[in-house]
N, C-alpha and C positions, 0 to 999 in steps of 0.2 A: 504494500500500499504506499502511495506517495501522496504528501500533502503539500499544497502551495497556498499562500495567502498574501494579501496586500490591499492597498487602497488605490483605486484606478478611476480614471475617466474612460468610458467604454464606447467604441464605435462599432456598429454592426452594419456591414454593407454601406459604409460612408455616412451612416446616420448616427448622431450622438444619442446614446441611451440616457434617458431622464426618468426620474421617479414619477409614477403616475399621480401621486398625491401632492408632492410639494415642488415638483419640477426641478429639483436639485440634480446635479449631474456627476456627483462623486459617490462611488460605492466601495464598501469593503467587500472584497472577493475572497472566497475560499473555494478551493478545488481539491477533490479527493479522487484518486484512481484506485480501483480495486480489481484484482484478477478473479474471475469467476471460473471455477472448475470443480467438477465432481471429484470426490476422493480418488486418489491414485490414478488420475488421468491428466494428460497434458492441459495446460491452459488453453481454453478455447475462446474465451470472451473477456473483454475488459469493460467495466462499468465506470463511467465518469460522473461524479456528482458535483454540481456547482451551485453555490448560493451567493447572492448579491444582496447586501444590506445597504440601504441608503444611509449615508453618514449624517444626514440632517433629521429625518423623521423616523428612521429605523424600519421602514417597510422592507419586507424580505421577499425575494424572488428566488425560486429554486428550479434547477433544470437537471435532467439526467440524460445520459447518452450511453447506449450500449454498442460497443465495437466488436467485430469478430476478427 
């Protein structure tokens, strides 16, 4: 499992990500990578969990992605 975190201004496809509630554009980002595999089998999938916390109002957005 790998963990990354930090405070960022985020652009998605050249669009600035802003908080839906307060319109602030700075987020605390946390990302966790986990390998998913049944017991005694090679790693077949990786799950990425991401959370974005607005540094102004504290609104939380969460995303997950499964890679093979």
